[in-house]
N, C-alpha and C positions, 0 to 999 in steps of 0.2 A: 478181672478179665471179662470183657463183654463178649457176646456171641452175635454172629451175623448169619441170618438165614437166607438161603437162596435156593429155590427149586427143590425144597425138601431137604437140602444138605445144611449142615451147620459148620461154620468156619469160625475159628477164634480170631479176634482182632482187638485193636485198641481204639480209644477215642482219638479224634483229630486234635491236634494242638491248636492254640489260638490263631497262629499264622495260617494253618491249613484251612480252618473254618473261614477266616477272613478272605483268603484267596478264592475259595469255592463260592462264597456269597457274592463277591465282587464279579467273578466270571459269569455267574448265572444272571446277575443284575444287568451286566453289560449286554449279554446276548438277548435277554428279555427286552431291553431298551431298543435293540436292533430288530425286534420282531421275530426272533427265532423261538420256535416252540420248545417246550420243556424237554420232550424226548430227543429232539435234535440237539439241544444244548448239552444234554448228558452224553450223547454219542460223540459230540465234538470233544468233550472233556476226556472221554475214554480214549480217543485217538491221540491225545497228548502223551508222549512217552516219558515226560519228565517225572511222573509219579508211577512209573511202571513197577509192579510188584509191591507197591506200598499199601497202606491202609485205605487210602482214598480209592485206589483202583478196585479193591474188593467191594467197597461201599457203592461205587458207581455201577458195578455189575448188578448188585441187589436193587439199586434204585431204577436201573433201566428195565429190569424185569417187572417191577411194581408199576412203573409208569405205562409200560406196554399193556398191562392188565387194566388200565383205566384209573388207577389211583392218582391222587394229587402229589405235588412235590413234598408237602409236609409229611404225608403218610409214607412216601418212599424214603425220605430222610430218616424217619423214625424206625422204619423196618431195617435200614442199613446198620443202625446201632453205633454209628461213629460220631454222631453230632451231639452236642450238649442239649439239655432239656430246654434251656432258655431260647436257643436258636430254633428249636422245633416249635415252641409255643409262638414265637414271633412270626415264623413263616406261615403257620396255620392262621394266625390273625391276619396276615397280609393277604392270604388267599380269600378269606371270608370278606375282607373289606375292599378287595380289588386294588390294593396298593402294594402288591407283592414286590414290584420293582424298587420302590422307595424303601421298603422294609429291608430288602436284601442289601442295598447300598448302606443303610444305617447299621445293619449287622456287620458288614465288612469293616466299617469305621470303628464300631464298638470293639470288635475282637482285635483289630489292629492296635487300638489304644490299650487294650488289656495286655497285649504282647509287649508293647513299649513299657508299660508300667511294671510288668513282671521283670523285664530286663533291667530297668532302673533299680528295682528293689534288690535284684540279685547283685548288681554292681555295688549298691550301697552296703551290702554285706560282704561282698568279695574283697573290695578295696581295703577296708579297715583290717580284714583278716590277713590279707597279703602284707600290709604294712606291719601288723603285729608279728607275723612270721619273720619278716625282714629284720625287725628290731631285735627279736629273740636271737636270730642268727648272728647279728652284729655283736650282741652281748656275749654270745657263746664264743665267738672269735676272740673278743677282748679278754674273757676269762682265761681261755687257753693261753693266750699270749702273756697274760699277767703271771700265770703259773710258771711258764717257761722263763720269764725274766727273774722271778723270785728265786728259782733254782740256780740260775746263773749267778745271782748275787751271793748265794751261799758258798760258792766254790772258793773264793779267796778267804772267806771266814774260816772254812774248814782247813784250808792250807795254813793259816796263821795258828790255829789250834794245834795242828799237827807239828809245826816247827817249834812252837814255844812250850807246849805242854806234853804232847805224846812222846816226841823223840827224846827229850832229856830224861823223862821219868820212866820210859818203857824198858821192861826187862827182857822182852822178846821181840823178834822181828814180825811175828804174826799180828801184833796189835798195830804196828806201823802199816803193814800191808792191808789190814782191815780198813784203816782210815783212808789209805790210798784207793781202796775199792769203793769207799763212799764217794770220794771225789769223782772217780770214773763213772759211778752210777748217776751222780748228779749231772755229769756231762752228757751222758746218753739220754737221760730224761729231758734235759734242756733241748737237745737237738731234735728229739721226737716231738716235743710240744711246739717248738718253733716251726718245724715243717708242717705240722697239722694246722697251726694257726695261719700260716702263709697260704696253704691250699684253700682253706675255708674263706680267707679274705678275698682271694681272687674270684672265687665262685660268687660270693655275696656282692662284690663290686660289679661283676659282669651282669648279674640279675638286676641290680639296681639301675645300671645304665641302660639295659634292655628296656625296662619299663619307662625310663626317662625319654629315650629316643622314640618309643612307640607313642607316648602321649604328645611329644613335640610334633611328630609327624601328623597325627590326627588333628592337632590344633592348626598346623600349617595348611592342611587341606581345607579348613573352614574359614580361612582368612578372606576377608573381602578384598576387592581390587584396591581400595584406598589403603588398607592395612598392608597389603603385599607391596605396594609402591613405597610405603613408609619404611618397611623393613628391608626389602630387596631380596631377590632370589639368591644372589651370591652369599649374602649374609646368612640366609636360612641354611644354605649348604654348609657354611662354616660352623654354625651353631649345632647342626646335626652331626658333624664329624669331629673337628678339633676341639670345640667347646665341651661336647659330651665326653670326649676322651680325657680332657683335663679333670672333669668331675669324677670320672671313673678312677683315675690315678690317685686323686685325693682320698676317695672313699677307701681305696685299698691301703694307702699308706697310713691313714689315720687309725686303721684297725691293727696295724703292725708296729710301725715306727712310732705312731702317735701314742701307743700304750707303752712300748718298750723304753722310749727315750725318757719320759718323765719318771718312770719307776727306776731306771738306772741312775738318773740324776739325784732324785730325792732319797732313794734307797741307799745309794753309795754314801751320801752325806750322813744319813742316819746311822749306818753301821760304823762309819769311821768315828762318829761321836762317841759310840760305846767303847771304842778301842783306845783312842787317845784324844782328849779334849783339846790339848794344845795344838797338835798338828791339824786337827779337823777345823780349827778356827781359820786356817788359811783357805779351806774350801768354802766356809761360810761367808768369807769376805769376797771371794772371787766369783762364786756362782751367781749371786744376784746381779753383779755388774754385767756378766756375759749374757744372762737371760734378758735384761733390759736392752742391751745392745742388739740382740737378735730380733726381739719384738719390734723395736724402733725401725730397724732397717726393713723388716718385712712389711710393716705398714706403709713404708715409702714405695715398696715394690708393687702394691696392688694397682694403683693407677697406671703404672708403667706397663703392666701386662694387659691392662684394658686397651691401651693404645696399640700394643702388639697385635691383639686380636682384630682391631679395626684395620690395621695394615694388612692382615691376612684376608679380610673381606675384600679389600681393594684388589689384591692379587687375584683372588678367585673371580672377581667381576671382570677384570681385564682379560684373563685367560678365557673365560666363558664367552665374552664378546668376540674374541678372535676366533674361537672354534666355530661359533654359530655364524659369524659373518666373514668367513675366510674368503668366500668368492668375491664379496664386495671389496675386501681389502686388496685382493690381487687385481681386481678389475680397475681400481683407482690407483694402483701402484703405491699403496700406503704401507708396504712391508717395513721400510726403515722407520717410519713414524711410529708404527705399533711396537717395533722392537725397542726404540728409545723410550716409549711410554711405559712399557713393561719393565725396562731396566731401571727407570726412575722409581717406579713403585716398589720394585724389588730391593733397590738400595735403601729406600726409606724404611721398609719393613725390617731389613737386616740391621739398620742402624738402631731402630727401636728395640729389637730383640737383644742386640749386643749391650745396649745401655741397661736394659732391665736385668740381663744376666750378670753384668758386672756389679750392679747394685746389690743383687741378691747373693753374689759370691763374696762380698766383703766380710761377712761374719766369719767365714771359714778360717782364713789366715789369722784374723785377730783373736779368735777363740783359741786356736792352736798356740799362738804366742803366749796368751795368758796362762794356758795350762802348762806349757813347757817351763815358764817362769815359776809356776807353782810347784812343779815337780822338782825343780832345782832347789827351791826353798825347803821343800819337804826332805830332800836328801841331806842338805846341809844341817838343818835343825835336827833331823832324825839321828844323824851320826853323833851329834853332841849328846843327845838324850840317851842314846845307847851306851856311849862311853860313861855317862854319869849314872847309868843304871836305872834311868827313869822309864825307858821304853825297851821292849823286847825286839830282837831282829825280825821276827816273823811279822810284827805289826808294821814295820817299815815296808816289807815286801808286799803285805796286803794293801797298804796305803798306795803304793805305786800302781798296783792292779786296779784299785778302786778309782784312782785318778784317771787311768785310761778309760774305765767304764764311764766316768762322769764326762770325760771329753767326748766319748761316743754319744752319750745322752744329749749333750748340748748340740753336737753336730746333727744328731737326728732331729732335734727340735728345729734347727735351722732348715733342714730339708723339708720338714712338715710345713713350716711357715712359707717356704718358697712355693711348695705345691698349693698351699692354701691361697697364696696370692694369685696364682694362675686360676685355680678353681673358683675363687670368689668373683673374679672378673668374668669368667665363663658362665657361672651360675646366674649372675645378674643379666647377662645377655639372653640366656635361655628363659629366665623369668619374664623378661620384657615381652617375649612372644606369648608366653603362657597366660599372662594377665590381660591380654587384649580383650575388649568386650566382644560379645557375640553379635556381629553386625548381620551375618547371614543366618536366617532361620530356616532349617531344612524343612522341606515340604513333606508331609506324611505320604506314605506309599499309595494309600487309597485315593488321595487327592491328585497325586501325580499321574495315576493311571486312568482317572476319570476323563471321559471325552469332553472336549471344549464346549460342546453344545449343552 
């Protein structure tokens, strides 16, 4: 902590930051260039209420007292105790050489550049740290969801053990109730873990989309006129709203359904293989066919959703043109023309959306048909194997449960791929704006404030 002396009193204060030193030097240089004396310049700075009660106000009071006593600017700045040593040495050199005005301008630029460099360094450290925290949060959500899915997969296995081993050999009801309590505990743990994972995924997806929208907005502000004409304002609005929402939905779903569905699918097949190899062969044959079908249709849906987003851009553009030019439309009696124009664009967008939705909805009924046929085959073959003494009844019941879980897993994969199709098209549109080269170079603050002369 530094000290500031004024009139025999001692006040505690801090050093000015880079931006404060730059602003002070630039203000003093501009007033010196205008022919204003040092004491008058300090008085003018004191009358500015923007830094009332701050470190600079205390330093200006000390400096004013020193200048009134006949001391130079460098001595007054040193006595205030709020300026760095380098600035004091340069101001003193400027007074001795008679180039104080030029020295002050150069100091303003120097400390402005120092401020910019420090912010860039801080950003270079903050951004990777934020990304690391985000990745850790995503992994935490995935681990919680993985634990919830594993506990859910254990419930039919415990049921099969209860029916085939505990009930026939148990001599008391307490053992049966104990295993029932295990199933109930697994159910409660599964519910708790799934709720926790869903809440965490919503929070992580919201934070990710917030950063995405912020970066996209900052990039849009720095687009040149040529780049703005190339993208279009309606398209920027769509990318900021609907496209970013599609990305947010995918980030959320991939942390929940994207973890749960593959574990349900592969875990269900793996557990059924340990129960009955003959019946599980049905799953091993049907699962790859359904997965290939879902992936193939999803790849077809990506370009369709890209066209859907382009149709949304057209709708936003026509709506915006009608809102901003409503007086011209009414003055020229173009209401019916604009209505027909919007109806045509709306019909085209709806047609594209319906086509994309129908394409992505195809795997649902096909997968359901495959799995229902598989359930029928499992029941028929399972009944024969139970009659022949090759399979226990609890295994058949567990198989039916795992078949439903596998169906849920495949349907979950279909939903993830559908969201991925939308998010992929939206992410490509957002990336097209983010990768634009920097046509406009922002002017430094000290150059923008310098007089044209």
